[in-house]
KEVEX-223247 format. One record per residue: residue number from 1; residue in three letters; y, z, x of N, C-alpha, C in turn. Coordinates in steps of 0.02 Angstrom, whole numbers, always signed. Layout:
   resi   resn     n_py     n_pz     n_px    ca_py    ca_pz    ca_px     c_py     c_pz     c_px
    NUM    ALA        Y        Z        X        Y        Z        X        Y        Z        X
...
***
This chain:
   resi   resn     n_py     n_pz     n_px    ca_py    ca_pz    ca_px     c_py     c_pz     c_px
      1    MET     +733     +405    +1298     +782     +457    +1294     +849     +430    +1271
      2    VAL     +868     +370    +1298     +932     +340    +1278     +932     +323    +1205
      3    VAL     +873     +301    +1179     +868     +283    +1109     +887     +341    +1064
      4    ARG     +865     +401    +1081     +882     +459    +1040     +956     +472    +1039
      5    LEU     +989     +461    +1096    +1061     +471    +1098    +1098     +422    +1054
      6    LEU    +1068     +361    +1046    +1101     +310    +1006    +1092     +320     +932
      7    VAL    +1043     +359     +911    +1031     +369     +839    +1080     +421     +814
      8    GLY    +1127     +400     +774    +1178     +447     +749    +1235     +407     +719
      9    PRO    +1289     +439     +702    +1346     +403     +673    +1369     +348     +720
     10    PRO    +1372     +286     +698    +1387     +230     +742    +1452     +237     +780
     11    LEU    +1505     +260     +747    +1570     +265     +781    +1568     +315     +837
     12    VAL    +1533     +371     +826    +1528     +422     +878    +1490     +394     +938
     13    VAL    +1435     +358     +924    +1395     +330     +978    +1435     +280    +1018
     14    LEU    +1471     +237     +983    +1510     +186    +1019    +1565     +218    +1061
     15    ALA    +1597     +270    +1033    +1651     +303    +1070    +1624     +334    +1134
     16    ARG    +1564     +362    +1131    +1537     +397    +1189    +1510     +350    +1242
     17    LEU    +1477     +296    +1219    +1440     +255    +1267    +1472     +187    +1280
     18    GLY    +1520     +169    +1238    +1554     +106    +1250    +1514      +46    +1227
     19    ALA    +1538      -12    +1246    +1508      -74    +1221    +1438      -85    +1244
     20    ALA    +1417      -52    +1299    +1349      -63    +1325    +1296      -44    +1275
     21    CYS    +1312       +4    +1232    +1261      +27    +1184    +1245      -25    +1132
     22    VAL    +1290      -74    +1122    +1279     -125    +1071    +1214     -162    +1084
     23    VAL    +1199     -175    +1147    +1137     -210    +1164    +1077     -171    +1141
     24    VAL    +1077     -105    +1153    +1021      -64    +1134    +1015      -60    +1059
     25    VAL    +1072      -53    +1024    +1070      -51     +951    +1041     -115     +923
     26    ALA    +1060     -171     +953    +1033     -235     +930     +958     -238     +938
     27    LEU     +933     -211     +993     +861     -209    +1004     +827     -166     +952
     28    LEU     +857     -109     +936     +826      -65     +887     +822      -98     +819
     29    ALA     +870     -140     +802     +872     -170     +736     +837     -237     +733
     30    SER     +812     -260     +790     +783     -327     +791     +717     -330     +754
     31    PRO     +699     -389     +727     +637     -396     +690     +575     -379     +730
     32    SER     +579     -380     +796     +519     -365     +836     +504     -291     +840
     33    SER     +552     -250     +817     +540     -177     +820     +482     -159     +775
     34    ARG     +437     -116     +798     +377      -99     +759     +383      -30     +726
     35    SER     +442       +1     +728     +451      +65     +694     +523      +70     +672
     36    SER     +538     +120     +631     +606     +128     +605     +615     +198     +580
     37    ALA     +678     +219     +580     +695     +284     +550     +715     +276     +478
     38    ALA     +705     +217     +449     +726     +205     +380     +686     +247     +332
     39    THR     +716     +259     +274     +681     +292     +220     +686     +249     +158
     40    PRO     +644     +260     +107     +650     +221      +46     +720     +225      +18
     41    ARG     +748     +169       -3     +817     +169      -29     +824     +217      -87
     42    SER     +775     +218     -132     +782     +258     -192     +778     +332     -179
     43    SER     +754     +352     -120     +747     +423     -106     +810     +451      -74
     44    ALA     +854     +407      -49     +909     +431       -8     +953     +480      -45
     45    GLY     +968     +465     -109    +1011     +509     -147     +973     +548     -200
     46    GLY     +908     +537     -203     +867     +572     -253     +877     +547     -323
     47    GLN     +909     +488     -331     +922     +461     -397     +889     +393     -404
     48    GLY     +884     +369     -466     +860     +301     -479     +785     +295     -474
     49    SER     +763     +237     -449     +693     +220     -448     +652     +269     -406
     50    VAL     +590     +279     -426     +543     +317     -384     +487     +270     -362
     51    GLY     +504     +208     -351     +456     +160     -325     +431     +112     -379
     52    LEU     +414      +51     -357     +389       +0     -402     +313       +3     -402
     53    GLU     +284      +26     -456     +212      +40     -458     +169      -22     -447
     54    ARG     +191      -79     -470     +150     -139     -465     +157     -174     -397
     55    ALA     +203     -152     -355     +220     -188     -293     +172     -169     -237
     56    TYR     +135     -218     -213      +83     -209     -162      +96     -256     -104
     57    ALA     +105     -227      -44     +120     -267      +16      +55     -286      +51
     58    HIS      +34     -348      +42      -26     -375      +73      -13     -383     +149
     59    ASN      -63     -363     +190      -55     -368     +263      +14     -343     +285
     60    ASP      +30     -284     +263      +96     -256     +274     +116     -255     +347
     61    TYR      +69     -246     +391      +83     -239     +463     +111     -303     +494
     62    LEU     +107     -359     +459     +134     -422     +485     +209     -429     +474
     63    HIS     +238     -384     +434     +310     -386     +424     +347     -358     +485
     64    PRO     +410     -375     +494     +446     -352     +554     +443     -277     +564
     65    ARG     +448     -238     +510     +444     -165     +515     +388     -141     +469
     66    PRO     +328     -135     +495     +273     -112     +453     +290      -48     +417
     67    LEU     +269      -42     +355     +282      +13     +309     +355      +15     +287
     68    TYR     +402      +15     +334     +472      +25     +316     +502      -33     +277
     69    ASP     +482      -94     +290     +507     -150     +249     +483     -142     +178
     70    ALA     +421     -120     +169     +395     -109     +101     +431      -52      +67
     71    LEU     +444       +2     +103     +480      +58      +74     +551      +38      +55
     72    HIS     +582       -1      +97     +650      -24      +83     +653      -65      +18
     73    ALA     +598     -100       +3     +593     -139      -59     +563      -99     -116
     74    ASP     +555      -33     -107     +528      +13     -158     +456       -2     -177
     75    PHE     +416      -28     -132     +345      -41     -145     +307      +26     -147
     76    LYS     +257      +29     -191     +216      +89     -196     +147      +81     -163
     77    SER     +133      +22     -133      +68      +12     -103      +75      -33      -42
     78    VAL      +38      -16      +11      +37      -58      +71      -35      -65      +94
     79    GLU      -49     -119     +129     -116     -133     +154     -114     -141     +230
     80    ALA     -161     -108     +264     -167     -114     +336     -239     -128     +355
     81    ASP     -250     -181     +393     -316     -195     +422     -325     -153     +484
     82    VAL     -385     -125     +494     -397      -84     +553     -462     -105     +588
     83    THR     -461     -100     +654     -519     -114     +696     -527      -57     +745
     84    LEU     -588      -32     +752     -601      +22     +799     -612       -7     +869
     85    VAL     -569      +13     +916     -573      -11     +985     -568      +49    +1032
     86    HIS     -621      +63    +1068     -622     +119    +1116     -599     +184    +1083
     87    GLY     -623     +196    +1023     -609     +259     +989     -542     +262     +954
     88    LYS     -503     +207     +955     -438     +205     +921     -440     +156     +863
     89    LEU     -405     +174     +810     -399     +130     +752     -337      +87     +762
     90    LEU     -349      +26     +786     -294      -21     +797     -282      -62     +734
     91    VAL     -219      -75     +720     -200     -113     +661     -199     -187     +678
     92    GLY     -237     -226     +641     -240     -297     +653     -303     -325     +621
     93    HIS     -303     -390     +611     -359     -422     +576     -421     -427     +619
     94    ALA     -411     -427     +685     -468     -432     +731     -447     -402     +798
     95    VAL     -496     -390     +840     -482     -361     +906     -432     -404     +944
     96    GLN     -438     -470     +939     -394     -515     +976     -321     -507     +956
     97    GLY     -308     -490     +893     -239     -485     +871     -212     -415     +871
     98    ALA     -251     -367     +893     -230     -297     +892     -200     -277     +959
     99    HIS     -151     -233     +958     -118     -209    +1018     -129     -134    +1023
    100    ALA     -138     -110    +1085     -157      -40    +1096     -105       +9    +1070
    101    ASP      -42      -12    +1066      +11      +34    +1043      +22      +30     +968
    102    GLN      -15      -14     +934       -7      -21     +861      -68       +8     +827
    103    THR      -68      +73     +820     -124     +109     +790     -108     +127     +718
    104    LEU     -159     +144     +681     -148     +167     +613     -104     +229     +613
    105    GLU     -114     +271     +661      -74     +332     +664       +0     +317     +678
    106    SER      +13     +273     +726      +83     +261     +745     +121     +220     +693
    107    LEU      +86     +172     +660     +120     +129     +612     +122     +157     +541
    108    TYR      +74     +200     +523      +69     +223     +454      +64     +298     +446
    109    LEU      +17     +331     +479       +5     +401     +465      +64     +445     +486
    110    GLU      +88     +435     +546     +144     +476     +569     +209     +459     +532
    111    PRO     +226     +395     +522     +285     +380     +482     +280     +408     +410
    112    LEU     +222     +402     +380     +215     +430     +312     +223     +506     +313
    113    ARG     +197     +538     +365     +206     +611     +370     +280     +628     +371
    114    ARG     +319     +591     +410     +391     +606     +414     +426     +593     +348
    115    VAL     +407     +539     +315     +439     +522     +251     +422     +575     +198
    116    VAL     +358     +594     +194     +337     +644     +144     +371     +712     +158
    117    ALA     +374     +731     +221     +407     +794     +239     +481     +792     +221
    118    GLY     +513     +735     +232     +585     +729     +218     +601     +722     +145
    119    ASN     +552     +703     +103     +565     +693      +32     +533     +746      -12
    120    GLY     +519     +804      +17     +496     +860      -24     +426     +854      -50
    121    GLY     +383     +817      -14     +313     +814      -34     +291     +751      -68
    122    SER     +333     +699      -69     +313     +634      -96     +346     +579      -56
    123    VAL     +319     +519      -61     +348     +464      -23     +417     +446      -50
    124    TYR     +423     +445     -116     +488     +436     -149     +508     +502     -181
    125    ARG     +566     +525     -164     +587     +591     -188     +582     +597     -264
    126    GLY     +546     +648     -286     +539     +660     -358     +486     +619     -392
    127    ASP     +449     +578     -355     +398     +535     -384     +335     +577     -400
    128    PRO     +314     +580     -463     +255     +620     -479     +189     +583     -466
    129    ASP     +192     +518     -450     +131     +478     -441     +122     +458     -368
    130    TYR      +60     +448     -349      +45     +437     -279      +64     +367     -254
    131    PHE      +74     +364     -189      +83     +302     -151      +15     +281     -124
    132    THR       -1     +216     -125      -67     +193     -104      -65     +163      -34
    133    LEU     -109     +187       +9     -120     +158      +75     -190     +129      +74
    134    LEU     -196      +63      +69     -262      +31      +70     -278      +12     +142
    135    ILE     -335      +36     +166     -356      +25     +235     -417      -20     +235
    136    ASP     -407      -80     +259     -459     -132     +259     -496     -131     +326
    137    ILE     -557     -106     +326     -595      -99     +388     -624     -167     +408
    138    LYS     -607     -188     +469     -630     -253     +495     -687     -246     +545
    139    SER     -697     -186     +573     -751     -175     +621     -810     -141     +586
    140    ALA     -859     -120     +624     -920      -91     +594     -903      -32     +548
    141    ALA     -932      -32     +489     -914      +15     +437     -922      +88     +458
    142    GLY     -982     +106     +482     -997     +177     +495     -951     +210     +546
    143    PRO     -950     +187     +609     -908     +220     +659     -833     +216     +643
    144    THR     -812     +160     +613     -741     +153     +597     -721     +202     +544
    145    TYR     -763     +209     +493     -746     +256     +439     -747     +328     +465
    146    LEU     -793     +345     +508     -796     +414     +536     -731     +431     +571
    147    GLU     -705     +384     +611     -642     +397     +646     -584     +400     +595
    148    LEU     -586     +357     +545     -535     +358     +494     -535     +424     +457
    149    ASN     -594     +449     +440     -600     +513     +405     -570     +569     +447
    150    ARG     -583     +568     +512     -554     +619     +557     -478     +616     +557
    151    GLU     -451     +556     +560     -378     +549     +563     -346     +570     +497
    152    LEU     -375     +549     +441     -347     +569     +376     -350     +644     +367
    153    ARG     -403     +675     +391     -410     +748     +385     -355     +783     +424
    154    ARG     -338     +756     +483     -284     +787     +523     -217     +784     +487
    155    TYR     -208     +733     +446     -145     +723     +411     -149     +745     +337
    156    ARG     -198     +783     +320     -210     +798     +249     -153     +838     +217
    157    SER     -114     +874     +257      -58     +912     +228       +1     +910     +276
    158    VAL      +61     +920     +248     +122     +921     +288     +172     +968     +255
    159    GLY     +195    +1017     +293     +246    +1063     +269     +229    +1098     +204
    160    GLY     +166    +1117     +197     +146    +1151     +135     +130    +1104      +77
    161    HIS     +137    +1039      +88     +122     +990      +36      +58     +953      +53
    162    ARG      +21     +933       +2      -39     +893      +14      -18     +821      +25
    163    MET      -31     +795      +84      -10     +726      +98      -60     +676      +71
    164    PHE     -125     +686      +85     -175     +638      +61     -215     +668       +3
    165    THR     -224     +627      -48     -267     +646     -104     -336     +664      -77
    166    THR     -364     +719     -102     -429     +744      -79     -479     +740     -136
    167    PHE     -538     +713     -121     -592     +707     -170     -647     +756     -151
    168    GLY     -662     +804     -194     -712     +855     -178     -751     +878     -238
    169    PRO     -792     +930     -230     -835     +954     -284     -796     +975     -346
    170    SER     -734     +997     -337     -695    +1019     -394     -653     +962     -424
    171    GLY     -664     +901     -400     -627     +844     -427     -574     +818     -379
    172    VAL     -522     +789     -407     -469     +758     -368     -411     +806     -361
    173    ARG     -389     +815     -299     -328     +854     -286     -276     +804     -262
    174    ASP     -229     +790     -306     -181     +737     -297     -135     +750     -237
    175    GLY     -123     +699     -197      -78     +704     -141      -22     +653     -146
    176    ALA      +24     +656      -99      +80     +608      -98      +55     +537      -87
    177    VAL       +0     +531      -50      -29     +466      -32     -103     +466      -49
    178    THR     -127     +414      -81     -198     +404      -90     -221     +348      -45
    179    ALA     -267     +364       +1     -296     +314      +45     -357     +284      +10
    180    ILE     -364     +219      +15     -422     +184      -14     -451     +139      +39
    181    VAL     -517     +142      +47     -551     +104      +99     -579      +40      +70
    182    SER     -561      -16     +102     -585      -81      +81     -619     -115     +140
    183    GLY     -639     -177     +131     -672     -214     +185     -742     -188     +197
    184    ASN     -758     -172     +259     -824     -145     +277     -826      -71     +259
    185    ARG     -860      -55     +205     -860      +13     +178     -931      +43     +182
    186    PRO     -937     +103     +209    -1003     +136     +211    -1018     +168     +144
    187    THR    -1041     +128      +98    -1047     +149      +28    -1085     +214      +19
    188    GLU    -1146     +216      +42    -1188     +275      +30    -1161     +336      +66
    189    PHE    -1135     +328     +125    -1107     +385     +162    -1049     +414     +123
    190    MET    -1004     +372      +98     -947     +397      +60     -970     +430       -5
    191    ARG    -1021     +403      -35    -1047     +432      -97    -1075     +503      -85
    192    ARG    -1104     +513      -26    -1136     +578      -12    -1087     +630      +15
    193    GLN    -1028     +610      +36     -981     +658      +64     -961     +711      +13
    194    GLN     -961     +773      +35     -939     +828       -8     -863     +827      -17
    195    VAL     -827     +811      +37     -754     +807      +35     -733     +742      +68
    196    ARG     -692     +703      +34     -667     +641      +61     -591     +641      +58
    197    TYR     -560     +602     +102     -488     +594     +102     -469     +522      +86
    198    ALA     -517     +486      +58     -505     +416      +39     -551     +398      -18
    199    GLY     -527     +352      -61     -568     +324     -113     -601     +260      -89
    200    TYR     -644     +232     -131     -684     +173     -115     -657     +115     -157
    201    ASP     -644      +58     -125     -619       -1     -159     -678      -41     -187
    202    GLY     -687      -40     -253     -742      -75     -284     -729     -150     -293
    203    ARG     -778     -185     -319     -773     -257     -333     -790     -268     -406
    204    LEU     -780     -329     -430     -795     -343     -500     -869     -333     -516
    205    THR     -912     -336     -466     -982     -321     -477     -992     -247     -492
    206    ASP     -943     -205     -476     -947     -133     -492     -916     -117     -560
    207    LEU     -882     -165     -590     -846     -153     -652     -894     -132     -707
    208    GLY     -881      -76     -738     -923      -50     -792     -987      -19     -768
    209    ILE     -999      -19     -701    -1060      +10     -672    -1042      +70     -629
    210    ALA    -1002      +58     -578     -977     +113     -536     -913     +139     -568
    211    THR     -921     +182     -618     -865     +202     -660     -835     +269     -641
    212    ASP     -858     +300     -587     -831     +364     -567     -764     +354     -532
    213    GLN     -711     +371     -567     -644     +363     -541     -633     +401     -476
    214    THR     -668     +457     -467     -657     +498     -407     -690     +467     -346
    215    LEU     -735     +419     -355     -762     +382     -298     -731     +313     -294
    216    VAL     -725     +279     -351     -700     +210     -353     -637     +208     -397
    217    PRO     -579     +225     -368     -518     +225     -408     -487     +156     -416
    218    LEU     -515     +107     -380     -485      +40     -380     -540      -13     -381
    219    ILE     -529      -65     -422     -572     -124     -423     -531     -183     -398
    220    SER     -553     -213     -344     -518     -271     -314     -565     -330     -310
    221    ASP     -537     -390     -317     -578     -450     -306     -533     -509     -294
    222    ALA     -564     -564     -273     -527     -624     -255     -510     -665     -318
    223    TRP     -447     -677     -329     -425     -718     -385     -456     -788     -379
    224    LEU     -455     -814     -319     -479     -882     -306     -551     -892     -327
    225    PHE     -592     -840     -324     -663     -847     -341     -678     -831     -414
    226    ASN     -627     -810     -451     -639     -789     -520     -597     -828     -571
    227    PHE     -545     -861     -547     -501     -898     -592     -484     -965     -561
    228    ALA     -485    -1018     -602     -468    -1084     -578     -392    -1096     -581
    229    TRP     -358    -1062     -626     -286    -1072     -636     -247    -1051     -575
    230    ASN     -201    -1093     -553     -162    -1079     -493      -87    -1073     -506
    231    GLY      -70    -1062     -569       +0    -1051     -586      +36    -1114     -609
    232    ILE       +3    -1171     -606      +34    -1234     -628      +12    -1249     -699
    233    GLY      +61    -1258     -744      +46    -1267     -814      +27    -1201     -846
    234    PRO      +11    -1201     -911       -7    -1138     -944      -76    -1113     -922
    235    MET      -84    -1047     -922     -148    -1018     -905     -198    -1032     -962
    236    PRO     -257    -1057     -946     -307    -1070     -999     -322    -1006    -1039
    237    ALA     -330    -1014    -1103     -340     -956    -1147     -402     -916    -1128
    238    ASP     -456     -950    -1108     -517     -913    -1091     -507     -873    -1027
    239    GLU     -468     -898     -980     -456     -861     -918     -409     -802     -931
    240    ARG     -360     -811     -975     -316     -754     -993     -357     -699    -1027
    241    ALA     -402     -719    -1071     -444     -669    -1105     -489     -633    -1055
    242    LYS     -516     -670    -1007     -558     -640     -955     -519     -589     -914
    243    LEU     -458     -608     -894     -416     -563     -854     -403     -498     -893
    244    ARG     -385     -504     -955     -368     -444     -994     -430     -402    -1009
    245    ARG     -487     -434    -1015     -549     -396    -1025     -567     -356     -963
    246    ILE     -557     -385     -904     -569     -349     -842     -524     -287     -838
    247    VAL     -460     -296     -852     -413     -240     -847     -430     -186     -898
    248    ARG     -445     -205     -960     -462     -155    -1011     -523     -114     -991
    249    THR     -574     -147     -964     -634     -111     -944     -620      -62     -888
    250    ALA     -583      -85     -837     -566      -41     -781     -524      +18     -804
    251    HIS     -472       +5     -844     -428      +58     -866     -464     +109     -910
    252    ALA     -512      +86     -948     -551     +132     -990     -589     +183     -948
    253    ASN     -603     +165     -885     -637     +210     -839     -589     +242     -789
    254    GLY     -524     +235     -802     -474     +266     -758     -466     +231     -691
    255    GLN     -487     +168     -687     -484     +131     -624     -428      +80     -625
    256    ARG     -396      +71     -569     -344      +21     -562     -374      -46     -541
    257    VAL     -333      -99     -548     -357     -168     -535     -309     -203     -487
    258    ARG     -338     -240     -440     -299     -281     -393     -336     -346     -380
    259    PHE     -298     -400     -374     -327     -464     -354     -295     -486     -289
    260    TYR     -337     -508     -242     -312     -539     -181     -329     -613     -183
    261    LEU     -305     -651     -133     -311     -724     -133     -283     -755     -196
    262    THR     -227     -727     -220     -190     -758     -274     -150     -816     -245
    263    PRO     -121     -859     -287      -81     -916     -261      -14     -893     -233
    264    ASP      -13     -840     -195      +49     -810     -171      +83     -853     -118
    265    GLY      +45     -881      -73      +76     -918      -19      +62     -992      -20
    266    ALA      +26    -1015      -72       +7    -1085      -75      +69    -1129      -86
    267    PRO      +75    -1184      -49     +134    -1227      -58     +133    -1263     -125
    268    THR      +74    -1275     -153      +69    -1311     -217     +101    -1269     -272
    269    GLY     +152    -1296     -302     +185    -1261     -357     +241    -1215     -334
    270    GLY     +239    -1193     -272     +293    -1153     -243     +307    -1089     -280
    271    VAL     +371    -1070     -282     +392    -1007     -312     +375    -1004     -386
    272    ASP     +384    -1060     -421     +372    -1060     -494     +299    -1042     -509
    273    ALA     +253    -1071     -472     +182    -1057     -483     +166     -985     -465
    274    ARG     +194     -961     -410     +182     -891     -390     +206     -844     -444
    275    GLN     +265     -855     -470     +292     -810     -520     +258     -818     -587
    276    ALA     +231     -877     -601     +192     -886     -663     +130     -841     -661
    277    VAL      +97     -838     -602      +39     -795     -595      +61     -722     -600
    278    TRP     +116     -703     -569     +141     -634     -573     +153     -614     -646
    279    LYS     +181     -660     -685     +195     -644     -755     +130     -630     -794
    280    GLU      +78     -669     -781      +14     -657     -815      -16     -590     -792
    281    LEU      -12     -576     -727      -38     -512     -702       -1     -454     -733
    282    LEU      +64     -460     -737     +105     -406     -767      +90     -398     -841
    283    ALA      +84     -453     -877      +70     -449     -949       +1     -420     -963
    284    ALA      -46     -430     -917     -114     -404     -926     -121     -332     -902
    285    HIS      -67     -304     -876      -66     -235     -849     -109     -227     -787
    286    VAL     -113     -280     -746     -144     -273     -680     -102     -224     -640
    287    ASP     -135     -178     -605     -100     -121     -575      -62     -139     -511
    288    TYR      -89     -185     -471      -57     -203     -409      -47     -279     -406
    289    ILE      +13     -301     -392      +26     -372     -382      +33     -384     -307
    290    ASN      -15     -420     -281      -24     -432     -209      +26     -484     -184
    291    THR      +65     -469     -132     +111     -520     -107     +128     -510      -33
    292    ASP     +150     -565       -2     +180     -564      +64     +256     -570      +58
    293    HIS     +281     -581       -3     +352     -595      -15     +385     -533      -45
    294    LEU     +404     -486       -3     +427     -421      -28     +491     -424      -69
    295    PRO     +546     -453      -43     +607     -453      -83     +599     -491     -149
    296    GLU     +561     -545     -148     +552     -585     -209     +515     -546     -262
    297    LEU     +461     -511     -243     +425     -472     -293     +467     -413     -317
    298    GLU     +505     -384     -273     +550     -329     -294     +597     -354     -349
    299    ARG     +629     -410     -337     +676     -437     -388     +639     -454     -452
    300    PHE     +580     -483     -446     +541     -501     -504     +525     -440     -547
    301    LEU     +501     -387     -516     +481     -328     -554     +541     -293     -585
    302    LEU     +596     -291     -550     +656     -260     -578     +681     -299     -639
    303    ARG     +666     -363     -640     +688     -404     -697     +638     -403     -755
    304    TYR     +573     -406     -740     +524     -417     -792     +481     -356     -810
    305    ASP     +474     -309     -766     +431     -251     -780     +470     -200     -821
    306    GLN     +448     -188     -882     +485     -144     -927     +478      -70     -908
    307    ARG     +428      -54     -868     +418      +16     -846     +398      +15     -772
    308    PRO     +442       -8     -729     +423      -22     -660     +401      +39     -620
    309    SER     +421      +98     -639     +405     +158     -600     +350     +201     -632
    310    ARG     +316     +174     -682     +263     +212     -715     +196     +175     -706
    311    PRO     +145     +210     -683      +80     +177     -673      +44     +165     -740
    312    TRP       +1     +115     -742      -42     +106     -800      -97     +158     -802
    313    VAL     -120     +179     -743     -175     +226     -738     -159     +277     -684
    314    SER     -174     +340     -698     -170     +392     -646     -231     +438     -657
    315    TRP     -238     +488     -616     -299     +529     -618     -311     +558     -687
    316    GLY     -366     +537     -717     -386     +564     -781     -345     +539     -840
    317    ARG     -298     +491     -827     -255     +469     -882     -248     +393     -881
    318    HIS     -249     +364     -941     -234     +293     -949     -172     +288     -993
    319    HIS     -117     +264     -964      -54     +260    -1000      -47     +192    -1034
    320    ARG      -29     +193    -1096      -19     +130    -1133      +55     +114    -1139
***
């Protein structure tokens, strides 16, 4: 209750409650806080950027403020690992690291609902393209996905706006947020669903085979298992050609591309190697650049991405 009283113009709060409130304000702003009333910077005045399309927050929940740190850096994609525990979708890589109060609903669904409602039906005010919430299932595929489907359905709309993209017999109904299921995925069950509130995260083994964009809107795979280059020295010509061939094939089918296990956090080569890989991904039109380094990728994209707020691929369209 006291927290609500403290949220407001700082001078008014201080005048009413005195210096004692400073302690509470410090707690609210501390890195250990797991929620925030922040909104995307670009949405505050309705001007400027509508989000960085290539910016993808890997293991977003490990940041001091899950979701909100990514929004503050204008990211258009976040990743959350989920585990089903006693009927609840807890956010974390495993049961041992999950906390009962850190649920998918509390860290992502409810905050996204508030942001979408406050920005007129999109995560970034005026953004015509969707925000991606990738949900990596770490527990058993079937029961976890069933609970996820129930939760996404509850949040499918907000204030007359479609919050989650819906996949059904009539095709794709675009929402402010597109959920994509990765990790342990109930492939055949999702394929048979008449109505879904999430897409399926494919792999390179699906490239050119599972070409239905309405089921598989994204192709993801491990960089480490497909490319030897780690950002040190020039990228070998054959590997650059392979990367661009992968992207061309996916884009021709309306599918986006993401690589994980890139040299993002490896000490070898440091920042220079990381950014060398980012430059190759950007030049090849890879749709999501996976990172744990949010401010660094934000600065990189604002400097090097010539069209930072426009996607390479959207529903039914491939933009060149």
